[in-house]
N, C-alpha and C positions, 0 to 999 in steps of 0.2 A: 504494500500500500504506500501511497504518497499523498501528502496533503494536497487537496485540490485548489484550484484558483477560481475566482469569480463567485464568491459566496460571502455571506455575513451572518453574524449571530442574530437570532430572532427572539431571544428570551426563553426562559424555562428550559434551557438545554437544547432548544431547537436551532436549526440553521436554515437559511434560504439560499438556494443555488441560483445563480444568474448566468450560467453558461448558455442555456437555451431558453426559449420563450415559455416553457412550462413553469419556470420559477418555483420549483418544488420546495415546499416547506416540510422539513424532515425532523421528526422526533429522534432522540438517541436510538441508534440501532436500525433506523429506517433507511431504505435505499430509495433513490429517485426513480422516476419513470424509466430512465435509461438502464437501470440495474447496475450501472458502473460507478456510482457515487453514493457514499453512505455517510451518515452522521455517526461518528464514533466519539462518544463522550463529549459532545458539543463542538466537534471539529469535523469539517467535511473532508473526506478522503476519496481519492480515486482508487478503485479496486482493480482496474485493468492496466495500470502502468506497467509497461514492458511485457505484458502478457499477450502472446501472439497465438492466435488460434489457427491461422492459415498464412502461408507465404509461398510465393512462386515467382518465377521470372516470366512475366507476361508481355505480349506485344502491347505497345502503347495504344494501338487501335482497340484493344479489348476493353479499355476503361469506360466508354469509348472516347478517345481523343484522336480524331482523324487529321487535324490541322496543327498538331504539335509534334515536332520531330517524327514525321511519318516514317514507318519502317523501323522505329527504334524499339527498345525493350526497357521495362521498368521492374525493379525488384518490388513486388507488391506484398504489402503486409496488412493483416487484419487482426482485430481483437474480438471482444464480445460486447453485446448490448446494442441498443438503438434507442433514440428518443422519440421515434414514431413506432406504430404498431400496425403496419399495413397488412390487411387480410390476405394479400396475394404475394407476400414477401418471398423472394427467390433465394434468400440466404438465411432463412428463419432458424436454421440449426445453430447459427452463431449469434444472430441478432435477437432472437426471442427465447432461446434455450441455452442451457449450460453445455459447453463443449470443452474437451481437454485443451490446455494451452501449454506453451513452452516459454520460458523467459528469454527475451532477446533485448539486450540493453540498446540504447540509442547508438552507442559506439559500435556495438557488434553489428547492428543493422547497416551502418555505413560501411564497415569493413567488408561485409558480405557483398555489398553493391560494388565496391571498388574492385574486389576480387573478380566479380563477374565481368566488370568492364575490362579488366586486363585480358580476360579470355575472349571478349567480344566487344569491340568498340561501339557496337550499336546499343549497348546498355548505357543509358544517359542519366538514370537517377532512380528515385523511389516513388511509389504510389501508396497512399494510405487509403485502403479500400476494403471491400468484402462486407464488413459491417459499417456502421456510421463512424467516420474518423473524428468528427467534432467532439464526441464524448470521450475520445482518447486524447484530449487536447494537450495535456502536459507532456505526454510522450511524443506526440506529433511535433509539437513546438521544439522540443529539445533535439529530436532526431533531425528535423528539417534544418535547424541552425548548424549542426555538425555537417550535414550533407552539403549545405551551401558553401561552407568553408573549403570543402574538397572539390568544388566545381560541379557538383551533382544537382540535378533539378528535383523539385518536389511537386507532386501532383496529388490533389484530393479528388476522390470520387464520393460525393456527398449528397445528402438529402437537402442540404441548405438550411436546416432548421437550427439556427444558431443566432444568438444575440449579436447586435452590431458591434459592441465594444470588443469582445473577444475576437470576432472576425477581423476587425481592423488591425488588431495587434498581430494576428497571425499572417495576414495577407502579404506583408513584405517578404516572407519566407516561402510563399507559394507561387510557383511559376505557372501552373495550369490547374484548372478544376473542371470536372464535369458535374453539373448540378442536375439532379433528378427532380424535375418539376412534374409531380405525379398527376396533376390535373389543373384545370384553370378555374374550377368552381370551388368556392369555400366549403360547401357542404360535403364534397367528396373528402376533403382533408379531415373534416370533423368526424364524419361517420366511418370512413374506411381506414384512415391513417391515424386517427386520434391526435390530430394536431391542427395547425392553422396554415393557411396558404400564404398570407402576406409576408411573413418573415422569410419565406423561401424566395419569393420574387425579389425582396430586398437584397438577399445575398447575391443573386445574379447581378442586380443593378450596381451594388457597391463594388463587387469584384471587377466588373467590367470597367467601371469608372476609374478604379485603381490601376488599371493596366494589366491585370492578370488575364492570361488566356482563358477564355470561358467557352465551353460547349454545353449544350443542354440536351437532356434525354427526357422523353415522354413515353411511358409504357401505356399502350392503348388497351384497356380492359373492356371487352364487349358489353355494351349496355350501361356502362358506368361513366366513361370519360371520352367516348369516341365519336360524339356527334359532330357533324360538320360545323355547327355553330360554335361549339366550345373550342374546336381546333382553330377556327378562324380567330377567336379571341386570343388564344395563346400566340398565334402567329403575329397578330397585330401588335401585341405587347412587345414581343421579341424584336420585331422589325423596327419598332420605335426606339429601341436601344441601339441596335445596329443590324442592318440586313446581312452583315458578314458573319454573324454568330452562327456556327453550325448547329443544326437541330437534328436529333436522332429520334425517329419514331421506332419504338421497340415493340416486338410482338410478345404479348402475354401468353404464358402457358399455365395451366392449373397448378397451384402450389399452395402449401400451408393450409389456409382455411377456405380458399376459393376453389370451386369445382367447375366454374363456367368453362365452356370449350375455348380452345385457343383462338386468338384473334384471326379472323379471315384475312388473307393476303389482300383482298379487295379493299378492306378498311384501311390498311396501311398505305396502299397506293392512292386511295382517295385523300388521305391526310397529306401525303407528300405532294399531291397535285395542288392542294390548297396552299401549302407552305411555299411552294416554288413560285407562286405569284408575287411574293414579297421578300423571300429569303434566298440568298445566293447558294447556300450549301445545305442540302437536305438529304438525309440518309435513312435507310431502313436497317433495323437490327433484329437479331434473333431469327433471321431468315437466311437461307443459303443461296448464294449465287445471284443475288439481285440487290440493288440499292446501296451498294457499298463503294462504288467508284466516285472519284471526284471529277466533276465536269467543269469546264470553263463556263462561268455565268454569262459570258458575252457571246461566244460562238458555239458552245456546246461540245467542243472537243474533249474527249476523255483524256485526263491528265495523270491521274493516279488510279491504277487498277489494283483491286484487292480480291483475293480469294479467301473467303472466310474472314479471318482476322489478320491475315498476312498481306503486306504490300508486295505485289508481284511485278509491277512495272511503273516507272515514272517517265513521262516525257517532258516534265517541267524544265525550263531553262532559266536559272536564277529566279525561281519561283514565278516565272511568267509562262503563259501559254505560248507554245512555239508557233501557233497559227496566227493569232491576232495580237499577241503581246500583252494581254490582260494580266495584271499582277494578282496572283492568288493569295488570299489571306492565310499564310502559314507561318507559324513561329518555329524557328530552328531549322536544323539541317534535315534534308530528306535522305533517308538511307535506302536508296534504290538497290534492288538485287543486281 
């Protein structure tokens, strides 16, 4: 355990956590909604510091980050817990249940990444992912700072449900993030995810304004958040920030508490069609063999070809389309095969 940050005493041995918008008020011995922070004798502790449930060397495209060092790899680390409780959670065995963990210190995580980079120069840094990294705040901040000193990048794969003050403190250490905007209707967040929508939108807006590379994912669950009207609202909001922010529509599959059939491919294609009227880069995820290539927004030329989660070919020339010269919004080097 390690003493947590962003909390205050609330009298009678209670503490209030201010890391995320839940603002959990905890009696001695009580854990927060995230299950990762606990009141121990009137002090808030993080229970998952350096506790790693999963790690792997993943393609950066898996996060998904398609416009950040395309073709690269990230040492990806996850812990336990989440501050939302989505009924369709794809990683519920670590976000909503107890799983075995191993202790990996911040220094050790960076050493593992450096060792991997020596073997393969396509390894560019670390991703904090699998469960919700914001509730792993203390570990992520310390690891990211060490990684930055070694010239490694830091990426978050997050639900975006974090308060603005801790987000602003962490952002200078974060090079890229994919934010999962689960729906654009507030009632979906309240009923299905047990949270609120507006803090998530704020995270995207704040990170984008701060210069962090941002991509957005939207998992389409049939009958819940897949109407053309709701997708149009999401697209309008994102285009208002920047039409160059990549948007990934993901296919839902039954998991955890949800048994609804998988998202029809026609729904994904309809959503992509709506998005492409205002956004330059729109992708499909959790499908095979379609919707993963990067096209030139100006002339339609295929510039980055992907098979599954692997970059297989690039025709970019200094991040520009070789046919029309349009500059593609990509952060970092392209690691073409």
